[in-house]
C-alpha angles and dihedrals in degrees: 000000000000119000093205092054090045093051093049095050091047089052091045091052091053090049092051090050089055089058092073095058085043089054089050089058092043094051094035092057092049094057129075118273092254092058105040098100093049090049092051092044090057089062092045090050088059089050090054102041107037098058091056092051090044091060095042098050114321099091091045094051090047102041114007109126095222097075135077138251092288104044138007124247134253100255093102099046107140087006088285118166092028117115131183088258097044106122132219102191105303096341134065113270090235088061092050091047091051092049093051091046090066090057091055092051097050094044096061092039090057091062093061093075091069093063102038119155098017116055125102110241092225090052090050092052092052090046093053092052095048099038099052089045100051102024114024102038094053093044091048087055091050094051109027106033109092096162131100108311087012128168121297096238092050101041109019107029090030094204115168115250108150101182110000116296088148103029095044113021106026087040094051094039094053090046090051091053091050093050092046088057093046095050096038130212125330116258107269095016111166089009108060124052110256100179124159109273098208119027094177086062089053093052092045090051092048090051093051090047091051091050093047092046091068086066090043094055106023090042089057088074083074090219145056095259146114093284089057089051092052092049090049094053093043091051091054098047098040090053092050090049091052093052089052091048095048094047091046089055090051093049091051092051105033106010088237137091116218132207089229089054092050092050093045091047090054091053091046090054092047090051094049096048093048097088093034103044094105098035105052135067118241089255091053089047091057089052091048091050094050092050092046092050094052097040096045091048088055093042096058089067093058092083089068092052097041096041104236120128107227093171101202101020100260090151096046094047108027104029096038094037091048091050092049093050095044097046098041089059084076088063105030105035113117138185091194121109107291094037134077106201122135090226136012124263125228095273091056098048100276126133130246095266095093091047090053091051092050093050093047094050092048095048096046094050091045095051094041092051095043096049097045093043092051090052093047092048093048092050092051091047092049094049116032096002125250104210128064121232116278091241091054090047091055094046092048134280094227094066094041099047102028107019088232142100127212092220135037108243094169098073121112143111121328132037131072116295088215096062113099097195092232 
């Protein structure tokens, strides 16, 4: 085992963990003031629940060698048969397991943005438990397990997904769309203003996500090596390109560039480069980022035309961005110096085989996630209920679900400043 590789993956895992609190700020700032705590708590619920399930059975179903191409085996239940000196390539298996755990946490947290303002917290908790168990853990096996009896996308189809464009972003985006349809539109949607209440929170969250994403993508090289360096550079330049693309779209439409657009463009670029970070050249990554910024900026408006209330644009950014990144690998992948792809895409002299593989992987994960998520959401709604009452939604979900408020609206003249109100 290599100490340099081990140190880098440990650091990367910590960076990916930071992405979930970053997402809480990003989503929390985009909601109304009366919903910010609930939005942030949905991310923190994922931080609390997923690690427990990961130890009990999640890691085993995703990466245990005794399974098949659809699901892992039972050899790693409870982290059994893993010692401190058990190796996964050049790093300890515990380090790899910890790194992959952070992917599971952020994936389910991403979904929450699609149902902001209106989901019961108890329903969300049940959803997290069921969804990661029956959707995420199998898909993670399909995409990330390259070992003996590894996943079918990784070892049989051999589609390129460097860090989780399918397993994380298409998966979460399709799930977000399904839940948005199950829960329905927010009360007052299209009628009442539902503007972000704290844009500095949004920018802070985007910055934390960008920082953590270097661990997300460069750490997926599973070593401190040249491939990690390429993924690092591609992550930086694709994200910058997407911000430029998103702002250019805004200037063409409104003659203004917004802070929300800049933050959203950054996330769109990060999403798009995730599957491609190790397969493209830096030049190709800039092109990918520009395309993702423009297309995702246009896609977020589709909810108004199609009539589904994706509160914080999970579909427009994560589903569409994940599809762009996954599919464009078939065009932009390169084996030339400056790239790290196993085969060339169409723009570099390759044939259409890689493109076909990319499309198939994206479509299968999208359909699988959407169908199962819709069923899970419906079952929760039919049993314990998934949506809060309209009156509670109007008054504020934070007070109803958490007995708290993010901001003190009771201050004013009069009364002692030393009274706590307890």
